[in-house]
C-alpha positions in Angstrom: -31.6 26.2 -30.2 -35.3 26.3 -29.3 -35.7 30.0 -28.6 -38.6 31.2 -26.4 -39.8 34.7 -25.7 -40.8 34.8 -22.0 -40.9 36.9 -18.9 -37.9 37.0 -16.5 -38.9 38.1 -13.0 -36.9 41.0 -11.4 -37.6 43.1 -8.4 -37.9 42.4 -4.7 -40.4 40.4 -2.8 -43.9 41.8 -3.2 -42.7 44.2 -5.9 -42.5 42.1 -9.1 -41.5 43.5 -12.5 -40.5 41.5 -15.5 -38.2 41.7 -18.4 -39.3 40.4 -21.8 -36.4 38.3 -22.9 -35.3 35.6 -25.4 -34.0 32.4 -23.7 -33.1 28.9 -24.7 -36.4 27.1 -24.2 -34.7 24.3 -22.3 -33.3 26.6 -19.6 -35.0 27.7 -16.3 -36.8 31.1 -16.0 -33.9 33.0 -14.7 -31.2 31.6 -17.0 -28.7 33.6 -19.0 -30.5 35.9 -21.5 -29.9 35.6 -25.2 -31.6 39.0 -25.9 -33.6 41.5 -23.9 -36.6 42.9 -25.7 -38.2 45.2 -23.1 -39.9 45.3 -19.8 -43.4 44.9 -18.2 -44.5 46.4 -14.8 -47.8 44.9 -13.6 -47.9 47.0 -10.4 -48.7 50.3 -12.0 -52.2 51.3 -12.8 -52.6 50.6 -15.8 -49.7 48.1 -16.2 -46.8 49.6 -18.2 -44.6 48.0 -20.8 -42.1 48.8 -23.5 -41.0 46.4 -26.2 -38.4 46.7 -29.0 -40.9 45.8 -31.8 -38.3 45.3 -34.5 -36.1 42.9 -32.4 -39.2 41.0 -31.2 -40.5 40.6 -34.8 -37.1 39.4 -36.0 -37.0 36.7 -33.3 -40.5 35.6 -34.0 -39.9 35.4 -37.8 -36.8 33.3 -37.0 -38.8 30.7 -35.2 -38.9 31.8 -31.5 -42.1 30.9 -29.7 -43.7 33.2 -27.2 -45.2 32.0 -23.9 -48.9 33.0 -23.3 -48.0 35.8 -21.0 -45.3 37.2 -23.4 -47.7 36.8 -26.3 -50.3 39.0 -24.6 -47.8 41.7 -24.0 -46.4 41.5 -27.6 -50.0 41.6 -28.9 -50.7 44.8 -26.9 -47.5 46.3 -28.3 -48.6 45.5 -31.9 -45.9 42.9 -32.6 -48.3 40.0 -33.3 -50.2 42.1 -35.9 -46.9 42.9 -37.6 -46.0 39.2 -37.6 -49.3 38.3 -39.2 -48.7 41.0 -41.9 -45.2 39.8 -42.5 -46.4 36.2 -42.9 -49.1 37.2 -45.3 -46.6 39.2 -47.5 -44.3 36.1 -47.5 -47.0 33.8 -48.7 
């Protein structure tokens, strides 16, 4: 399975919020979720998010690819820095 970490849109029209989820990369945006990692709300000032860092790091180490929008949120949460540290320790 080609796993991708991406955003799944929830909320009503004009009030978007997103869940950060792991999906099969070949499925559409709102397909069945493999794992839910957190949420992102762009409508608040500043935008709020919460990520399960351990689960996200596990998925990334197992080969999941993050979309650019999800990568930005994971970077702000500190997951991408932890991924770089884990890869440096491995090498």
